[in-house]
Each structure stands twice: as structure tokens, then as C-alpha cells.
N, C-alpha and C positions, 0 to 999 in steps of 0.2 A: 831412880823411881820413874816408872812409865805409866801412861794412861791407857786404859783398855781400848779407846777409840782413836789413838794417835799413833801413826806409823811413819817410818822414815823411808823415803825413796831416794836412793843414791843417784847422782847424776848419771853414772854409768849404766843404770838400769832403766832410765827414762824411755829410750827407744824400744827396749824389750817390752815394757809395759804398754806403750802406745800401740806397738805392733800387735799385741795380744787383744787389745780393745778393737782394733780395726778388723779383726777376723769375725767379730760378732756384731759390731755397731758401725753406723755411719758416724764419723767423728768430725765435729766442727770446732775450729779454733778461732781466736781473734788474732788475725795476722797483721803484721805491720804493712801499712800502705805507703806507696811511694810518695815522697814529699821533697820539696826543694830544700837544699842544704840550709840548715839554720832554723827551719820552721819546726813548730811543735809536731811531733809524730802522732798520727792517728792509727787506729786499729779497726779492722773490719772483719766480720765473720766470713769464713770460707771453709769449704769441706776439705779435710785433710786426706791426701792420697798416699802419703808415705810417712812413716814414723819419724824420719829424720827432719821433717818439716815442722815438727812441733815447736811452738813458741809460747812463752809466758808473757802476757801483756801487763805492764805496770799499772794501768788504770783502765777504766771501762772502754769498750769499743764504741764506735759511732752509732751502729744500729741498736735499736731497743730489743731486748730479749723477746718481747711480745711477737716479733715478726716470725718466730718459730711456731707459735701457737695460734695466732690469729693473723694470717698473712694479709697484706693490703688488698688482695683480691683472691677469693677462693670459691670453688664450687661447693655448695652445701646440699644440693639436690639435683636430680636429673629425671626428667619424665620422658618416657618413650612408649608409644602405643598404649597410653593409659596406665603404664606401670611406673612406679616410683623406684628409682635406684639411688642409693646413698653411697657416695664414695667413702672409702676407708683409707686413712693415712696410718699404715701400720708399721712403718719402718722403725726399727730400734735405733735410737740416736743418742749420742752424748754431745753435750755442748760445753766446751771449755771457755775460759775467758770471761766468765760472769763475775761481777763484783757485788759488794754488799748493797750498793744502791739498786742494782738490778733485782736482787732477791727481795728487797723491801717493796719495790714496784710490783713484782710478780704476785705478792700477797694481795694487792688490789685486783689484779687480773683474776686470780683464783676466786676472790670474793664475788666478782661480777659474773663469771661464767660457770662457777660451780656451786655457789651458795644461794642462788636465787630461787624463785618458785620452781623453775625448771633448770636442770643441769644441761649445759651445752654438750652434746655427744661428740662433736668434732674436737672441741677443746679438751674434753676428757680423754679421748683416744690419744691425742698427741701428748698430753701430760703424762699418761700412763706409759708411753713408749719412749720418753725422753728423760735421760739422766742429766742433772745439772751439776757440773763441777766448777765451783767458784774458786776464786783466788784472792789472797790478800792484796790490797793496793800497796805498791812500793813507791808510788809517786802519785801526783794528782795534777789536774789541769787548772788553769786560772779560774775556769767556770765552775769547778767542783765546790759544792757547799753542803755535802751530806750531813755533816755534823750539826749544821744549823737547822736541819730537819729531823733531829733526834737520832740520826744514824751514826755510822763510824766507817772508817776506811777499810776495816777488816770485818768479815762476818762473825757474828756471835754463834755459839753453839745453838743448834736447833733453829737456825735462821731460814731454813728452807732449802739448803743445799743437800745433795746426796754425798758429795765429797768436797772438801776444800783443800786447796794447795797453799802452803806457806813457804815461799822460797827462803833458803838459808844462805849464809855467806859462802858456803863451799859449793854452791850450785845444786845442792840437793834440796829436797822438799820434805816438809812434814805434811802428811795427809791426815785429815780429820774426817771420820765418817759421821754423817749427820742424819742418816736414815737406814732402814733395813736394806734398801736397795744398794746403798753405799757400802754397807758391811758385806753384802753378797758379792759386790764387785771386788772388794778387797780379797775375799776368800777365793774367788775364781783365779786371781792373779797373785796369790800370796807369796809365790817364789820371788817376787820383785821387792818385797818389803821386809823390814824388821820393825820391832816395836821401837818407838821414839824414846830416847833416853832423856834424863833430866837436863843435861847440858843443851841438847837440841831444843827442848821445850822452852828453856830459859832464853835461848837465842831468838826463838819465835816471838816471845813476849816482848823482848827488848826491841826487836825490829818493829813490832806493832806500835809500841809506845812512841818510838821515834817518828813514825809517819803521822800518828795522831797529833803529836805535839806540833809538828810542822804545819799541818793543816789547820789546827786551832789558831796558831799564830797568824796564818794567812787570813782566816776569817775574822779575827779580832780587828784587823785593819778595816774591814768592810762595814763594821757596825750594823750588822743585820738585826732585825727584831728578835726578841726572845721566842723560842719555839712554842712555849705555852701561851703566848699572846696572839698567835697568828690568826686563830679563828675570830677573836674579838676585833682585831685590826681590820680584817676583810669585811666582816658583817657590819662593823661600825662605820665603814667607809662607803656605804651604799650610794650616797649622794656626793661623794668626793669628786673634785675636778681631776683627780688622778686618771680616771678612766678616759675622759675626753683627751687629756694631754698625751697619754701614751698611745691611744688609738690613732692619733694623727699620722703615725708612720706605718701603721698596719696596712698591708696590701692584700689581706685575706687569702694568703697562699695556703694556709692550713699546716704549714711546716711544723709549727709548735706542737700541734696535736699529733701529727703523724710520727714525729721523732720521739714523742713522750712515751715512756715505758708504762705509764699508768692510764693514759687515755684509751678509750675502748669503744667509742660510738661508731656505729656502722649503718650502712644502708643495704637493703635487699633489692635486687633487680633481676629481670628475666633476660636471658640471652638465647638466641636461636643458634643451634649448632647442628646443621644438616637437618635430619628428621627429629632431632632431640630438642627439648626445651630445658635449659639449665637455669637453676636459681643460683645467683651469684651474691656473695657477701663482700662488701668493700668498705674500707675505712671512710669515715665521715669526719667533718670538722665543725665544731661549734663556732668557728670564726667565719664560716661561709655565710653569705647573705641569705641563702635559702635554707639555712639550718632551722629546723622546727617550723618551717612554713607549711601551712595546711592548705587544703583545697580552697580556692577563692583568693589565695595570696595573703591571708592573715598570718601574722607572726608576732610572737611576744618579744622578739629582739630585733628591732628595726635598724638600729645603729651599730656601728663597729664598737663603740664604747660599751654598749649594753652586752654585746657578745664577748668582749674582753672581760667584763665584770663577771659574766656567767662562768667563764673558764675558772676564774679564781674562786668563786663561790662553790663550784663543784669540788674543787681540790681542797679548799681550806675550811669549808663549812659542812657540806653534805657528807663527805667521808669521815670527818671528825665525829659527826653525829652518829653515823651508821657503822663505822669500822673502828672508831677510836683513834684514828691517826689520819693526817692529811694525805691526799693522793699526790704527794710530791716527795721524791726521794733525794733531791739535791744533786742530780747527775749533771745538770747544766746543759744538756743536749739542746733544749729549746733556746738557750741563749746563743749557742753557736749557729743554729740554723736560721734564726730570724733575719729576714731581709731588711726589716724595719728597725733592727737593732734594739728591740724591746727586751730589756733584761728583767727577768722575774724578780731578781733581788732588789733592783731599783724600784720596781712597782711596790713591793712590800715596804720598803723604806719610806717611799713617798706617802703611802697610806698611813703609816705610823706617824709621820710628821704632820700631815694635812687632813687626815680622815676625820 
């Protein structure tokens, strides 16, 4: 018994498929980074030049997916002789290596840039020209806690991917189409696929259960707060000492915001480029001392503890109220990047205990 949107890609056909994609798209993968022997391996996005270089990453890459759609620095307008010129980013791209946590985070980015009073034209253009090919997690890092945020190590159907790859024990893959664009991509390269059979589908489900059970056991030891209590824990801890205690080691580097796949605050500035004037957009951080500072120097968040609290309120109160879910996907990137070793899991646990 097969499913109409599940296909099987034999390992011997992978290079042929990737080669066909490279003829029409710029293809990015999450490639293994060099690391010292014995260390946990990381993966980083890079453009694929040759189909033989394709890799499947077992867990999410270091960089957030948002870097493809809202780069840390981008030109959003250019003025020359009184004429406004808007750059267009029209390259057709495919991004492999995305995981379920990235898809959950990207729902927040879509909400911010596409569902507000005005739709961001730069984000829309990149979104329309980029196909997202996600993959099941076959492993996880110590910092991963997606299941504590209502997620899972494998994407659910209609989770926002165009295609999803599920590796099987024979090095082949089950591909699931999740959008019309994904179905069109399958149709264009249909010589590489056959319909997935019942045995292959059952193997996919068994592999998914195994990883989910392992991650659940990992999280059980951490005793994290229940998902449906997070908003109350954070809002109920407005005056908790938690913020002062954890802010002691914050160096205001902004790394937690920049590496976070749901954070989206930015600044606009002007840049002189010869005879042209460019309007630039760059990432901003609510952990910076001058964040939200207005003319005259007034600011609603004078202390590091207030800025740390603001970050949690935005994630676990504002987005729960407006999107119905917290702006945290449990990827753990902020834990890895923090110079002050502030662990978001420990902050939530401390609020539950002392808030």
C-alpha cells in the first residue's frame, strides 16, 4: 500500500536527482564542519557545486534558516539622482538540511514579515524563490529540546516544507511532498523516484519513533516545565530574582538573538556608496543597551535583567497571545552561542521554581 505523496529515492539515484536540481537551482546543503576528533560534529550551510558532495545532516545546522531570508545585513533601497532603485533577489534556490525546529521557527518569521499591516517585499521575493527541503532528525544534540516546545524531531505533514527526506536503513530515502511546489519538483524529476511501498513507510515510522523515544528520555532527565505552563511561568515571574541572577553573566553580545531562528528585530541605516545612497537593514538585539532607546536617551529597559526579561516575554507571552505558540522552537542554538553560559532551559526551570 502506498501513499500518493510518498516516494522512494534509491541511494543509487541520489546524485542523478541532485544533478538535475543543480541545472535549475542554486542548491544549499548543511555540510559537516571540521572538528577535533571526539568532539560533537556541527553542520553549516554551504552552496553545493557538485552532486557528489550531497550530505544528509542528522540534526539541525549551526546557522538559523532566517539567514536566507533576512540576512544580517542587506540593502533594501538605493537612491541615485533622486531615483529610487529596489534590488531584487530573484535566484531560484533550494535549501536542504532544514529540520522540524527550523520549520516551526520559520512560521514565526512568516507571521512577522508576511502577515502584518504591510508585507515585506524582500522577504516575499526570497520566500517565493526558495524551496525548503527538510529532513528527519536521526540524532540530536545535548542542547536540543524541541519536544519540550511542542515540537518533534521529525516534521509533520503540512509543517511548511516543500519536500521532506526520511533516510532509510538501506541509504535510500522516502520523500514526502508538502506543497504544490514540492509536487512539481517531484514531477520534473520523476525518473528518479518510485512510489514508496508499505515496508518502506513502516520503516520510516519505526525510525521516527526510535528517535522521538530517545529524545523524550533525554528530556525527562532535565525536568523542564510543561509546555502549556510556559506563558504563566514567564508572566508570573515578572519580579523574580531569576532575571537579575542570570543577567550577571550576560555580556550583551547579542549572540542569542542573532543565532535564534525566530528573532527578527532589525535597524535601518543609510550608507554612502559613491554617488548612491543605500538604505541598509541589519539585525538588532534586545540585549543591547541602546535597544529601544529614543532621542534624548530615554529607554524602557535600562538594565540587563530587564532586557533579558523582555526577550522571554516576547517569546513566551507576546507570540502565544498573537500566534498561538511561543517563539521558541527548542533548537538550542542560543545555549551553544552564549558566552555567559545562560541556558534558556535553566531560566525557565528557575522561574518555575522561584517565580
